[in-house]
C-alpha positions as CSV (number, residue, x, y, z in Angstrom):
1,M,0.0,0.0,0.0
2,S,3.1,2.2,0.0
3,N,2.4,3.4,-3.5
4,L,-1.0,4.8,-2.7
5,P,-1.2,8.5,-2.0
6,N,-1.6,9.5,1.6
7,M,-5.2,10.5,1.5
8,Q,-7.5,10.9,4.4
9,M,-11.1,12.1,4.8
10,K,-11.4,15.6,6.0
11,D,-11.7,15.9,9.8
12,S,-11.4,12.1,10.2
13,P,-9.4,10.9,13.1
14,P,-6.1,9.2,12.5
15,A,-6.4,5.5,11.8
16,E,-5.5,3.1,14.6
17,P,-2.9,0.5,14.0
18,G,-4.5,-2.5,12.2
19,Q,-7.5,-0.4,11.1
20,M,-8.4,-0.2,7.3
21,I,-8.0,3.2,5.6
22,A,-11.1,4.4,3.7
23,L,-10.1,5.6,0.1
24,P,-12.1,8.2,-1.7
25,V,-14.5,7.0,-4.4
26,V,-13.3,8.0,-7.9
27,S,-16.2,8.6,-10.5
28,K,-16.5,6.2,-13.4
29,R,-18.3,8.6,-15.7
30,P,-15.2,10.0,-17.5
31,I,-14.0,6.5,-18.3
32,A,-17.5,5.6,-19.6
33,K,-17.6,8.6,-21.8
34,I,-14.1,7.8,-23.2
35,T,-15.1,4.3,-23.9
36,A,-18.3,5.4,-25.6
37,L,-16.4,7.9,-27.7
38,E,-13.9,5.3,-28.8
39,A,-16.7,3.0,-29.8
40,R,-18.4,5.8,-31.9
41,I,-15.0,6.6,-33.5
42,A,-14.6,2.9,-34.4
43,E,-18.1,2.8,-35.8
44,Q,-17.5,5.9,-37.9
45,E,-14.2,4.5,-39.1
46,A,-16.0,1.3,-40.1
47,V,-18.7,3.4,-42.0
48,I,-15.9,5.5,-43.7
49,G,-14.1,2.3,-44.7
50,Q,-17.4,0.9,-46.1
51,L,-18.0,4.1,-48.0
52,K,-14.5,4.1,-49.4
53,A,-15.0,0.5,-50.6
54,E,-18.3,1.5,-52.2
55,V,-16.8,4.5,-53.8
56,A,-13.9,2.4,-55.1
57,H,-16.4,-0.2,-56.4
58,S,-18.5,2.5,-58.0
59,R,-15.4,4.0,-59.6
60,K,-14.4,0.5,-60.9
61,I,-17.9,0.0,-62.4
62,F,-17.8,3.5,-63.9
63,D,-14.4,2.9,-65.4
64,R,-15.5,-0.4,-66.9
65,A,-18.8,1.1,-68.2
66,S,-16.8,4.1,-69.6
67,A,-14.4,1.8,-71.3
68,A,-17.1,-0.5,-72.7
69,A,-19.2,2.5,-74.0
70,R,-16.1,4.3,-75.1
71,I,-17.1,7.4,-73.2
72,G,-14.6,9.6,-71.5
73,V,-14.8,12.8,-69.4
74,W,-13.0,16.0,-70.2
75,E,-12.7,19.6,-69.0
76,C,-11.0,22.7,-70.1
77,E,-10.1,25.7,-67.9
78,L,-11.1,28.9,-69.8
79,N,-8.4,31.1,-68.3
80,D,-5.5,29.1,-69.7
81,C,-7.2,26.5,-71.9
82,S,-5.6,23.7,-69.9
83,L,-7.2,20.3,-70.4
84,R,-7.9,17.3,-68.2
85,W,-9.0,14.0,-69.7
86,S,-10.0,10.6,-68.3
87,D,-8.3,7.6,-69.7
88,V,-10.9,6.8,-72.3
89,V,-10.4,10.2,-74.0
90,Y,-6.7,9.5,-74.2
91,D,-7.6,6.1,-75.8
92,I,-10.0,7.7,-78.3
93,F,-7.3,10.0,-79.5
94,D,-4.6,7.3,-79.4
95,L,-2.5,9.2,-77.0
96,P,-0.6,7.8,-74.0
97,R,-2.7,8.0,-70.8
98,G,-1.7,10.8,-68.6
99,S,0.5,12.5,-71.2
100,A,0.7,16.3,-71.4
101,L,-2.2,17.9,-73.3
102,D,-2.2,20.9,-75.6
103,R,-5.5,22.2,-76.9
104,G,-4.0,23.5,-80.1
105,R,-2.5,20.2,-81.0
106,T,-5.8,18.4,-80.1
107,L,-7.7,20.7,-82.5
108,E,-5.3,19.6,-85.3
109,C,-7.0,16.2,-85.1
110,Y,-10.2,17.7,-86.6
111,P,-10.7,18.6,-90.2
112,Q,-10.6,22.4,-90.8
113,A,-14.3,22.7,-91.5
114,T,-15.2,20.7,-88.3
115,R,-12.6,22.8,-86.3
116,D,-14.3,26.0,-87.4
117,E,-17.7,24.7,-86.5
118,L,-16.5,23.5,-83.1
119,E,-15.0,26.8,-82.3
120,T,-18.1,28.7,-83.3
121,I,-20.6,26.6,-81.2
122,R,-18.1,26.5,-78.3
123,S,-17.8,30.3,-78.3
124,K,-21.6,30.7,-78.5
125,A,-22.1,28.2,-75.6
126,I,-19.6,30.2,-73.4
127,E,-21.2,33.5,-74.3
128,D,-24.7,32.1,-73.5
129,R,-23.6,30.1,-70.4
130,T,-25.1,26.9,-71.9
131,G,-23.7,23.9,-73.7
132,F,-23.6,22.0,-77.0
133,C,-23.5,18.6,-78.7
134,L,-21.5,17.9,-81.8
135,D,-20.7,14.7,-83.9
136,A,-17.2,15.2,-85.4
137,E,-14.7,13.1,-87.4
138,I,-11.1,13.1,-86.1
139,V,-7.8,11.6,-87.3
140,T,-6.0,10.2,-84.2
141,A,-2.3,10.5,-83.4
142,R,-1.9,7.1,-85.1
143,G,-3.7,8.2,-88.3
144,T,-6.9,6.3,-87.4
145,R,-10.2,7.9,-88.5
146,R,-12.9,8.0,-85.9
147,W,-16.2,9.6,-85.2
148,I,-16.8,11.1,-81.8
149,R,-19.7,12.7,-80.1
150,I,-18.8,15.8,-78.0
151,T,-21.1,17.0,-75.2
152,A,-20.2,20.1,-73.3
153,S,-21.6,22.3,-70.5
154,V,-20.2,25.6,-69.3
155,E,-19.6,26.0,-65.5
156,C,-19.9,29.5,-64.0
157,V,-18.7,31.1,-60.8
158,D,-20.5,34.3,-59.7
159,G,-22.1,34.4,-63.2
160,E,-18.8,34.2,-65.0
161,P,-17.8,31.2,-67.1
162,V,-14.7,29.5,-65.7
163,R,-14.5,26.1,-67.4
164,I,-16.2,23.9,-69.9
165,F,-16.6,20.2,-69.4
166,G,-18.4,17.2,-70.7
167,M,-18.0,13.9,-72.4
168,K,-16.4,12.5,-75.5
169,Q,-17.7,9.2,-76.9
170,D,-16.4,7.0,-79.7
171,I,-19.4,6.6,-82.1
172,T,-17.4,5.1,-85.0
173,A,-19.4,1.9,-84.9
174,E,-22.7,3.7,-84.6
175,K,-21.8,6.0,-87.5
176,A,-20.8,3.0,-89.7
177,A,-24.1,1.3,-88.9
178,T,-26.0,4.5,-89.8
179,L,-24.2,4.8,-93.0
180,R,-24.9,1.2,-93.9
181,L,-28.6,1.7,-93.2
182,R,-28.5,4.8,-95.3
183,Y,-26.7,3.0,-98.1
184,M,-29.3,0.2,-98.0
185,A,-32.1,2.8,-98.1
186,E,-30.6,4.7,-101.0
187,F,-28.5,2.3,-103.1
188,D,-29.1,-0.8,-105.0
189,S,-27.3,-3.8,-103.4
190,L,-26.7,-5.6,-106.6
191,T,-25.1,-2.9,-108.8
192,G,-24.0,-0.4,-106.2
193,L,-25.8,2.4,-108.0
194,A,-28.4,4.6,-106.5
195,N,-31.9,3.1,-106.1
196,R,-35.3,4.4,-107.2
197,S,-35.9,6.1,-103.8
198,R,-32.8,8.3,-104.2
199,F,-33.5,8.9,-107.9
200,Q,-37.1,10.0,-107.0
201,A,-35.8,12.4,-104.3
202,L,-33.4,14.0,-106.8
203,I,-35.9,14.6,-109.6
204,T,-38.4,16.1,-107.2
205,G,-35.9,18.6,-105.9
206,E,-35.6,17.1,-102.4
207,P,-32.2,17.1,-100.6
208,A,-30.6,13.7,-100.5
209,D,-27.9,12.4,-98.1
210,G,-27.2,15.9,-96.9
211,V,-26.8,17.2,-100.5
212,E,-28.5,20.5,-101.1
213,A,-31.6,20.3,-103.3
214,F,-31.1,21.3,-107.0
215,P,-33.4,21.5,-110.0
216,A,-32.9,18.6,-112.4
217,G,-31.8,19.6,-115.9
218,A,-32.6,16.3,-117.6
219,V,-33.5,12.7,-117.0
220,M,-32.2,9.8,-119.1
221,L,-33.9,6.4,-118.9
222,I,-32.1,3.3,-120.1
223,D,-33.9,0.0,-120.7
224,L,-31.9,-3.1,-121.5
225,D,-32.7,-5.0,-124.7
226,R,-32.8,-8.8,-124.8
227,F,-32.2,-9.1,-121.1
228,K,-35.2,-11.4,-120.6
229,E,-33.6,-13.8,-123.1
230,V,-30.4,-13.8,-121.0
231,N,-32.3,-14.8,-117.9
232,D,-34.3,-17.5,-119.8
233,A,-31.2,-19.0,-121.5
234,F,-28.6,-18.8,-118.7
235,G,-30.5,-18.3,-115.5
236,H,-30.9,-15.5,-113.0
237,L,-27.3,-15.8,-111.6
238,V,-25.9,-15.0,-115.0
239,G,-28.6,-12.3,-115.3
240,D,-27.4,-10.8,-112.0
241,D,-23.8,-10.8,-113.2
242,C,-25.0,-9.1,-116.4
243,L,-26.7,-6.4,-114.3
244,K,-23.5,-5.9,-112.3
245,E,-21.5,-5.3,-115.5
246,V,-24.2,-2.9,-116.7
247,G,-23.9,-1.0,-113.4
248,R,-20.1,-0.9,-113.7
249,R,-20.3,0.5,-117.3
250,L,-23.0,3.1,-116.4
251,S,-21.0,4.2,-113.3
252,L,-18.7,5.8,-115.8
253,L,-21.4,8.5,-116.2
254,G,-21.1,9.4,-112.5
255,S,-18.6,12.2,-113.0
256,R,-20.8,13.7,-115.7
257,S,-24.1,13.5,-113.9
258,E,-25.8,14.0,-110.5
259,C,-27.0,10.5,-110.1
260,V,-26.9,7.1,-111.8
261,A,-29.6,4.7,-110.5
262,R,-31.1,1.3,-111.0
263,I,-34.8,2.0,-110.8
264,G,-36.2,-1.4,-111.9
265,G,-35.3,-4.9,-112.8
266,D,-33.4,-4.0,-116.0
267,E,-34.2,-0.2,-116.1
268,F,-31.7,2.5,-115.2
269,A,-31.8,6.2,-115.0
270,V,-29.3,9.1,-115.0
271,V,-30.1,12.6,-113.6
272,F,-28.3,15.6,-115.0
273,G,-28.0,19.0,-113.5
274,P,-29.2,22.2,-115.3
275,Q,-25.5,23.1,-116.0
276,T,-25.0,20.1,-118.4
277,P,-25.4,21.2,-122.0
278,R,-28.2,19.4,-123.9
279,A,-25.8,18.4,-126.7
280,T,-23.6,16.7,-124.2
281,I,-26.5,14.7,-122.8
282,R,-27.5,13.6,-126.3
283,R,-23.9,12.4,-127.0
284,L,-23.9,10.6,-123.7
285,G,-27.1,8.8,-124.6
286,A,-25.6,7.6,-127.9
287,A,-22.5,6.5,-126.0
288,V,-24.6,4.4,-123.6
289,V,-26.2,2.6,-126.6
290,R,-22.7,1.9,-128.1
291,L,-21.4,0.8,-124.7
292,M,-24.2,-1.7,-124.1
293,R,-23.7,-3.3,-127.5
294,R,-20.3,-4.5,-126.5
295,P,-20.3,-8.2,-125.6
296,M,-20.1,-9.1,-121.9
297,P,-17.9,-12.1,-120.9
298,I,-19.7,-13.6,-118.0
299,G,-19.0,-17.0,-116.5
300,G,-17.1,-18.1,-119.6
301,R,-20.0,-17.1,-121.8
302,R,-20.5,-14.2,-124.2
303,V,-23.6,-12.3,-123.4
304,D,-25.0,-9.9,-126.0
305,I,-27.6,-7.4,-125.0
306,G,-28.3,-3.8,-126.0
307,A,-30.1,-0.7,-124.6
308,S,-32.7,1.8,-125.6
309,V,-32.5,5.4,-124.3
310,G,-35.1,8.0,-123.6
311,I,-34.2,11.6,-122.6
312,A,-36.4,14.4,-121.3
313,F,-35.1,17.9,-120.7
314,S,-36.6,19.9,-118.0
315,N,-38.5,23.1,-118.9
316,G,-39.5,23.8,-115.4
317,T,-40.9,20.3,-115.0
318,I,-39.9,18.1,-112.1
319,G,-40.8,14.9,-110.4
320,D,-43.3,12.5,-112.0
321,T,-43.9,14.8,-115.0
322,L,-40.3,14.8,-116.0
323,Y,-40.0,11.1,-115.4
324,C,-43.1,10.4,-117.5
325,Q,-41.7,12.5,-120.4
326,A,-38.4,10.5,-120.3
327,D,-40.5,7.3,-120.1
328,A,-42.5,8.2,-123.1
329,A,-39.3,9.0,-125.0
330,L,-37.8,5.6,-124.0
331,Y,-40.8,3.7,-125.3
332,A,-40.6,5.6,-128.5
333,A,-37.0,4.5,-128.8
334,K,-38.0,0.8,-128.2
335,A,-40.8,1.1,-130.7
336,S,-38.4,2.4,-133.4
337,G,-36.4,-0.7,-133.4
338,R,-34.5,-0.7,-130.1
339,G,-30.8,0.3,-129.7
340,T,-31.7,3.9,-130.3
341,V,-32.0,7.3,-128.5
342,S,-35.2,9.2,-128.4
343,V,-35.7,12.7,-127.0
344,F,-39.0,14.0,-125.7
345,D,-39.8,17.1,-127.7
346,G,-43.4,17.8,-126.9
347,R,-44.9,16.2,-130.0
348,L,-44.7,12.8,-128.3
349,S,-47.5,12.9,-125.7
350,I,-47.1,11.1,-122.4
351,E,-50.3,9.2,-123.1
352,S,-48.7,7.7,-126.3
353,R,-46.7,5.4,-124.0
354,A,-49.6,3.0,-123.7
355,R,-50.1,2.9,-127.5
356,L,-46.3,2.3,-128.1
357,T,-46.4,-0.7,-125.8
């Protein structure tokens, strides 16, 4: 007991030899409070640890989803144009992850027209404190062509824009699928030429595939001669190969016309703009007849066909009227012995087509 402090109760008499000394009672409340506080700290640490694990798991899920969807996050400080990218954006541009970024060099990945459009809508978004969305084609650091979708929002502090941020997504596969669907909708799968739908849009003056609408100057219709005999004699596979060769030959007119199309089984059409001289179109019609007279070596066979051509020049006429005029001229060419060119001149009425057949 020598280590105990010499404590006595106030005014208590000295202890007799052999008598027990009464010690003061120390309160257990501070110890209980400390124990409770330590328990709460432990609980909070456990909660914090759990939250950290959940955040890490969520980040892992986000990174995986971001990589799978090819979506990355970016931001740009407006005061110095410094950039920050997530890993996926680096991957989209084929740059090493975490490498230094320079906005000027990044813009060089865009074609000049796209770069100008991007700068215009970006400046407008900053001015209006809004955002934008743009699909753009890029050429990566490795020379790979990709399509990306850029979304952006402007962040403001005290009403003043300080940074712009958003996402960049690789939409190359989506763009390719869209182009394939558009191709299937507007082009003939057998010959690769435009189909009737695209031809019809052009002669009615509607825009097609982003091309600005224009008034058609002339329509040339081409109908193959003796093609039914080819199918009957050699079968449809040889007939299909014959149509492919016709398409290849007619595609030579592509540089001189607005559209070369297959509009029926063995019927083709060419649309010319108003700038093409009429004499040139007549010469091209005669060239088509000569071209189709040349034998076609298909499957070890010599296939001989021909073509009749009808031409209608537009005098303010568009759409079905222009097509019907060319159709009447075509049937006049077939009625005159086939392998000829006929031009609609007004004396040949559209209703005469029925009589000519």
